[in-house]
C-alpha positions as CSV (number, residue, x, y, z in Angstrom):
1,X,155.2,180.8,174.9
2,X,151.3,180.7,173.2
3,X,153.0,179.6,170.0
4,X,153.9,176.4,172.1
5,X,150.9,175.8,174.2
6,X,148.7,176.1,170.4
7,X,151.1,173.6,168.6
8,X,151.1,171.2,171.7
9,X,146.6,171.6,171.8
10,X,147.3,171.0,167.9
11,X,149.3,168.1,168.1
12,X,146.7,166.7,170.8
13,X,143.8,166.7,168.7
14,X,145.3,165.6,165.2
15,X,146.6,162.2,167.2
16,X,143.2,161.6,168.8
17,X,141.1,159.3,166.4
18,X,137.3,159.3,166.6
19,X,135.7,156.0,167.9
20,X,132.0,155.3,168.4
21,X,130.2,151.8,169.3
22,X,128.1,149.6,167.5
23,X,125.4,147.4,168.6
24,X,124.7,143.5,167.5
25,X,121.4,143.2,165.9
26,X,120.8,139.5,167.3
27,X,121.0,138.4,163.5
28,X,124.1,136.0,162.7
29,X,125.2,133.3,160.1
30,X,127.4,130.7,160.1
31,X,130.5,131.3,157.6
32,X,133.6,129.5,156.6
33,X,136.6,131.9,156.0
34,X,139.1,131.9,153.5
35,X,141.2,129.9,156.0
36,X,138.9,127.2,156.3
37,X,138.2,128.1,160.0
38,X,134.5,128.2,160.8
39,X,133.5,131.8,162.5
40,X,130.0,133.9,162.6
41,X,129.2,136.7,160.1
42,X,127.3,139.1,162.7
43,X,125.1,142.1,161.9
44,X,125.8,145.6,163.7
45,X,124.0,149.0,163.8
46,X,125.5,152.3,164.1
47,X,124.2,155.5,163.2
48,X,120.8,154.0,161.2
49,X,123.0,151.8,159.3
50,X,123.7,148.3,159.4
51,X,126.9,146.2,158.0
52,X,128.3,143.0,159.1
53,X,131.7,141.7,160.8
54,X,132.9,138.2,161.0
55,X,134.1,136.7,164.2
56,X,135.9,133.4,165.0
57,X,134.3,133.0,168.3
58,X,131.0,134.6,169.1
59,X,129.3,138.0,168.1
60,X,130.0,140.7,170.7
61,X,127.2,142.6,171.9
62,X,128.9,146.0,171.0
63,X,132.1,146.6,169.2
64,X,134.2,149.8,168.9
65,X,134.3,151.2,165.2
66,X,136.7,153.9,163.9
């Protein structure tokens, strides 16, 4: 019984993925995608680092990253 509970607990943690929230810095640049659509290249900050993400509509104030 203890082994079964331990196995179930380990499977629960193995299947869970870590996710965090990145916040929009306010910097955005209009871009054209490879499919010739126009979108926005938006700058986000997480844990002291910045990165860019492209969206076709608008820049969300926060996004979930994994």
